[in-house]
C-alpha positions in Angstrom: 0.0 0.0 0.0 2.8 2.4 0.9 4.7 1.7 -2.3 1.6 2.4 -4.4 1.2 5.8 -2.7 4.9 6.6 -3.3 4.6 5.6 -6.9 1.5 7.7 -7.3 3.2 10.7 -5.7 6.2 10.4 -8.0 3.9 10.1 -11.1 1.9 13.2 -10.0 5.2 15.2 -9.4 6.5 14.2 -12.9 3.2 15.2 -14.6 3.0 18.5 -12.7 6.7 19.2 -13.5 6.2 18.4 -17.2 3.1 20.6 -17.4 5.0 23.5 -15.7 7.9 23.1 -18.1 5.7 23.1 -21.2 3.6 25.9 -19.9 6.7 28.0 -19.2 8.0 27.2 -22.7 4.7 28.3 -24.3 4.7 31.5 -22.2 8.3 32.3 -23.2 7.6 31.6 -26.9 4.6 33.9 -26.7 6.7 36.6 -24.9 9.5 36.4 -27.5 6.9 36.6 -30.3 5.4 39.7 -28.9 8.8 41.3 -28.6 9.6 40.5 -32.2 12.5 38.1 -31.3 11.0 34.9 -32.7 11.0 33.9 -36.4 8.1 31.8 -37.7 8.8 28.8 -39.9 7.4 30.8 -42.9 10.3 33.2 -42.7 8.8 36.2 -40.8 10.9 39.3 -40.2 11.6 38.7 -36.5 15.1 37.2 -36.4 16.3 33.7 -35.4 18.7 30.9 -36.3 18.8 27.1 -36.5 22.5 26.4 -36.8 23.9 24.7 -33.8 20.7 25.2 -31.8 20.0 28.8 -30.9 23.6 30.1 -30.5 24.3 33.4 -32.2 28.1 33.3 -31.8 28.8 31.6 -35.1 29.9 33.6 -38.1 27.3 32.3 -40.5 23.9 30.7 -40.1 22.7 27.5 -41.7 19.8 26.8 -43.9 17.4 25.9 -41.0 13.7 26.2 -41.1 13.7 29.4 -39.2 16.0 31.4 -41.5 19.7 32.2 -41.9 22.0 34.7 -40.3 25.4 36.2 -40.8 27.4 38.4 -38.4 30.7 40.2 -38.7 32.3 43.5 -39.7 31.1 45.6 -42.6 33.9 45.8 -45.2 32.0 47.8 -47.9 28.5 49.1 -48.7 26.5 50.3 -51.6 22.9 51.4 -52.0 21.4 47.9 -51.8 24.0 45.7 -50.2 26.8 45.4 -47.6 29.8 43.0 -47.6 30.5 41.6 -44.2 33.8 40.0 -43.1 32.7 37.0 -41.0 34.4 35.8 -37.9 35.8 32.7 -39.7 37.7 35.0 -42.1 35.3 34.7 -45.0 32.9 37.2 -46.4 29.2 37.4 -47.2 27.2 39.8 -49.4 24.0 40.9 -47.7 21.3 42.6 -49.8 18.8 44.9 -48.2 15.8 46.8 -49.3 13.5 49.5 -48.1 11.5 46.9 -46.2 14.6 45.5 -44.4 14.4 46.3 -40.7 17.7 47.9 -39.6 18.1 48.3 -35.9 20.5 49.5 -33.2 19.8 50.6 -29.7 17.3 52.9 -31.5 15.7 52.4 -34.9 18.2 52.7 -37.7 18.3 53.1 -41.5 20.5 52.1 -44.4 22.5 55.4 -43.8 23.6 53.9 -40.5 25.5 51.0 -42.1 29.2 51.9 -42.5 32.4 50.1 -43.0 34.0 48.8 -39.8 30.7 48.3 -37.9 29.8 44.9 -36.4 26.4 43.7 -37.8 24.3 40.6 -37.6 21.8 40.0 -40.5 19.1 37.4 -40.8 17.1 36.4 -43.8 17.1 33.9 -46.7 20.3 32.6 -48.3 20.1 32.9 -52.1 21.4 30.1 -54.4 24.6 32.1 -55.1 25.4 32.3 -51.4 24.4 35.9 -50.8 21.8 36.7 -48.1 18.5 38.6 -48.7 18.2 40.3 -45.3 14.9 40.6 -43.4 16.7 42.3 -40.5 20.1 43.8 -39.9 21.2 44.6 -36.4 24.1 47.0 -35.8 26.1 45.6 -32.9 28.6 47.2 -30.5 32.2 46.6 -31.2 33.7 43.5 -29.6 36.3 44.1 -26.9 
């Protein structure tokens, strides 16, 4: 009788813990979505990455279902693109348009993109390896 009660208590604790975990996950996902920090699988303009999980420390993103990203230092810029030197020593051309969100600690514009700045861009990788950006974030210089 005592063993049955103990097993029942353990099962209830596991069920409650799993429910709390999934409830917290759903709440966090909802919170990130409201803040514009979560990208939908259809490629919305909210940012995100699927290379190596959720780590943003890599130089270039993969072709995951949630979009691609690139980060590094701007080497050059023209009216519709920037070339970024990635952390692995390569480079990536990133195209932007009037609809591309460009952010910094305050809202930015294409005029804010300049050589030497650290940026992270997310969007869709084209067949030629360039990136069509949905979002470009100007980042503070690394120490």
